N, C-alpha and C positions, 0 to 999 in steps of 0.2 A: 504494500500500500504506500501511497505518498504521505509524507509527514513533514512538518516543519520542525527541525531539530536544532535546538540551541546547544552549541558545543562548549560554551564557557562564558565567563563574565567579559563583557565588551560591548562594542557597538553593533550596528546591523550586520556587519560582516560575520558575526558569530551565529547568525541564523541561516540555516541551509535547508533547502527543499530537497528531499532525498527519498529513496525507497527503503522501507524497513518492513520486517515481517508483521503481519497482522497478529496482535497479541493473543495468547491463549486465554480461554475463559475458565476461571476457577469455579469451585462449587457454589459459592455464594455471590457470584458475579454475573454481569451481563455484558454482551458485546453490542456496542452502539454504532450504527452506521451514521457518522456525523454529516449533517447537512449544512450547518452554519455554526460559526464560532465567533463570539464577540472579542474585541480587543480591549484591554484594560491597562491602567497604570501598573497593576500588579505584575503583569507579564514584562513590561518594560523595566520596572524597578528591579525585578529578579535578575534580568539579564545584565543590568548595570551594576548589580551588587549594592543597590541603594539602601537595603535594609541593614547593612553593616553600620556599626556605631561610629566608624571612621568618617562616614559621610555626613556633612553638615549643610549641604546645599539643598535647595528644593528639587522636586522631581522634574521640573521643567528644564533645569539647567545642570542636572547631575551628570558627572562624567564617570566612565567605568573606573573601578578601583582595582587594586591588585587582586589577582585570582586567589591569592593565599588568604584573603580575608573572608570570613563568613558573611554571606549576603542574602540568606534566604528568610522566609517567613518563620521558619522553625529550625534554626541552626543553618549550617553551611549547605548551600544548594549542591546537589549531586548532578553533575553533567556527564554525558549528554542528557538532555531533557526535552521532551515534547511539551511545550507550554500550552496555554489556553485555559483560562479559568472559567470561561463561559461556553457551554456546549449544548446544542440542540440536535436531536437526531432520532432515529428509530431503532428500537431493540430488535436485533436480528438473530441473536442466540442467547440462551440462558443456561446457567450452570445447573448441576444436578440438584442443588438445594434451593433453587429459585422457582417460585410459582410460574407455571407456563403461561398464565394470563398476561404476563408482561411482554411476551413475544408479540412483535408487531406494533407495540404502542409507541406513540411519539412522546418523548420525554425530555426533561431538562435535568442536568446534573447539578446537585448542590455543590457550590464552589467550596464551602467550608464543610469538610467531610467529618461530621460529628461521630461517626462510627469507626473512623480510622484515626488513631492517635499515636503520637510519639512523645514520651515523657509526660503523658497526660494532656498534651495539647493537640487539638484537631489538625489533621493534615489538610493542605489546600490543593485542590485540583489544579494541575498545571504549574505548581511551584514545588510541592513536596512529592508529587508523583506525576506521571505522564498525564497530559490534558487533552484538549479538544482540537489542537491544530494538526489534525490528521484525518484520513478517510474513515478510520475506525478507532474506537477507544474502548478499553475495558474498565468498568467501575463496579464497585459493590452495588448489589441490587438495592440495598437500603439507602443509597445516595442518589437513586434515580426516581424522578417524580413525573408520572404521566400527566399530561396537560390536555384538557378538553377545551379547545379554543379555536376560533376562526382566524387567529393571527397567523402570519406566515412564519416559516422557520427562521428567517432573518430577524423578524421582529422579536420572536421568542429568545433568540440567541443574544439579544441586546440586554437581557434582563438579569440573569442570576447573580453575578458578582456585585454589581452596583446596587441593584434593588435589595438584595439580601443584606448587604452592608448597611444600606440606609434604613431598612426596616428594623434591623438590630439596634441601631441608634435610637430610632423612634420608640421601640419597645423598652429599651433600657432606661429611658428618661421619663417614661410614663406620660408621654404626650397624649392629650385627649381634647375633647370639646372645650373650647374657650382658652386653651393654652396659647400663649404668644411665643412664636418660635422664629428665631433669626437663622437663616441658612446662608452661609458664605459659599462662594464658588457654586452658586445655584444653577449655573448653566452646564456644569459638568455632569458626568454620568451619575455619580453618587448624589451630588447636589440636587439635580433635577428629580431624581427618584425620591429623595428626602422631602422635597417640596410636595410632590404628589401624595406621598404616604402620610405626611403630616396633615395635609388638607383632607385626606380620606378619613382621618380621625376627628375632623371638626376643628382643627387648630387654625389660628390666625397666623399667616406666614408673612414675614418680611424677608425678601430675597435680595442678596447682594450679587451683582453681576455687572459686566461691562454694558455700556449703553446699547450696543447692537443686540443684546440678548433680552432686553426688557420686554419687547413685544411678544416673543414666544413664551416668556414666563407668565405674562398676563393671560395669554391664551390657555395656560394650564390652570388658571384660577387665582393667581396671586394678585392682590390689589396694591400692595406696598413693595416697590422695588427701589433699591438704592444703588447708585453707580459705585463700582468697586474702587474708583479713584477719589471718591468723595470722602470728606471727614465723617466717619461713621457716627460719632456721638453728636456732631452738629446736625447731621441729617435726621437722626432719630428725635432730636429735640428732647421733650420731656418723656418720650416713650422709652420704656425698658421692657425686656422680654424675660419669659420664664425659662426658656431653653435656648441655648446656642448650639447649632450643629455646624461644626467648623472643621473642614478638611483642608483649609488653606494655611493656617498658622503663620509662621514667619513674622515679619515686622509688625503686622496688624494684630497680633495676638492680644496685646494689652487693651486696645480699644474694644475688641470683641468681648473681652471679659468685663469691661466697664459697662457694656450694654445690658448686662444681666441685673435683674432685681435682686435684692437681698434674699438669700436662700435659693437662688437660681442654680441651674445646672449647665455646665459646659461639657459637651461630648465631642469626641473626635475619633476618626479612624484613618487619618492621613495627614500629610503636611506638604501640600503642593508647593508652597512658597518657602518652605524650610522647616526642619524639625527642631531647630534650636531657637528658643523663645526667651524673652525677658519676662519674669514673673515677680511682681511685688507681693510677697506673702501676706502683707497687711491687707491688701485688697481682697485676698482669698479668705482669710480667717475672720476679719472684722465684718464681712458681709455674708458669712456662712455659705460661700460658694462651694458647690460640689463639682469636682473634676472627674470625668468618666472617660476612660480609654476603652475602645472596643475592637476586638478582632474576632474572637470565637463567638459564633452565633448561638442564641438560645434555641432549644429544640423546636419551638413553634414558629420561628421566624420564616423559614423557607415555605412551609405549608401556607402561611399567611400571604406570602408573595404569590404563590400559585393561585390561591383563592382570589386575590385582587385581579390577576390576569383573567381568570375564568368568569369573573363578574364584571369585566371591563371597567374596573375601578383604577386602573393604571394604564397610562398611555405609552406605547413603545415610541422611543425617540431615536430614529436611525438617520444619521447624517449622510453616510456614504457606505458603499459596499466595495469589496475587492475580492478577486479570486484568491484562493489559498496560496498560490505560488507568488503572489505579490505582497506577502506579509511585510516586507521591509517598507514598501510604499504605504501600506496601511498604518504601520506604526508611526511613520513620519506624519501622515495626515492626522493621526490621533494627537500628536504633540503640537500641531500648528494652532495658533490662536484663531479665534473667529468661529470655531466649530460649535454647533448646538446639536447635541445628540451623539449617539454612539457610532463607532466604526465596527462593521461586521464583515468577517470573511465568509465567502460562500465556498462550499466544498463540492467540486464536480468529481464524480466517480468514474474511473476509467475501466472498471470491471465490476461484475455483480458482487 
C-alpha cells in the first residue's frame, strides 16, 4: 500500500511517499481502508520535534531540533512513523475478537486512544503509533467509532483531533448555558471547533481572530469578535469572561488571563504563539484563577463529538483538499496565514 512515512525529526524532506506492507490485523483490531485524513498541528509538531522542552518558539515558526532530543506527545517519537491523527474510512477486516457488525461500517478513529496507554498515558494516533496517512491503517476496535451521517468522508476527516481536543476543553471547564467564554485563535481548527461546541452548550462566545476571519465566525453564530491585533482588555471594556480557551499563549498570555472574572478558568491544549509565558502569580492567586492543561480526553468526549456530527450540531470547516502524495504541499498550506478551516488529504486506492 502507499503510505506517507516520516523518517525522522526535520522539515518536509523527512516525509516520503512510499510503498509499505498492509499491516496485519490483531485479534482485537480492525483494518480500515482510509478514504480521507485531516492535517493537524500535531503531525507537524511531531515531525519538528516541537514537543521537546528545548523548544521555546511557537508552532508557526518552530525549527527542527536535534534528533537526539525527545519530541513526541508521550516520550521520544519512534521513527519511521506513518503520521495522521485524523482518519476516516471503512472497516474492511476485523480481528477474531471483534464483533462482525463493524465490517463495512464507515468510521472515525479516536485520535486520543484511551484504551492504548504507555506509563498510564493514552497513546495518540499518528504520533505514538502509525496513523491515517496511508491507504490502510490498523487500530483497536475500541478506538473506532461508526458514524451515521450524510457528511462526506473529507468533511468527517476534518473533525477528530481538533473537535475532540476542543470538546475536552469545553467538558473540563464545565461550560454551559449562560457561560461567557473567550476563544483565542478562533479561526483555527481547535478554535473554530471550540466556538461551535461552546455555542452548542448555550454559552456566550467572544472570539479573537484576524479581521478577515470575522465574517465566517459570525456565520457560525458568534456575535462578539475581537481583532487579534487589538488591545484585548481595551476591546473587552468592562466585560470579563468565565472561561478562556487559549491555544495561542505567547506574549498575549497575561492579557488573556486578565480577561477572566475572579474565580474564572483558563484552559489550554496548545501554544501556537509560544509555550513560554510570563505569569504574575499574584494575578493567579488573588483572583482565584484556575489553570487547566488538557491532553488526555475524558471517556465521553469523542462519543459527544460523534453525536454532534450525527445531529448536525457541528459544522465541518474544510478549506482545501490535497491528494495523499502531496502531503508536503498540504502541510505548507496548513501553516500559511489566511486559512479558515481544515486541510484534508484524500486517499485514492490503486488496488482493492
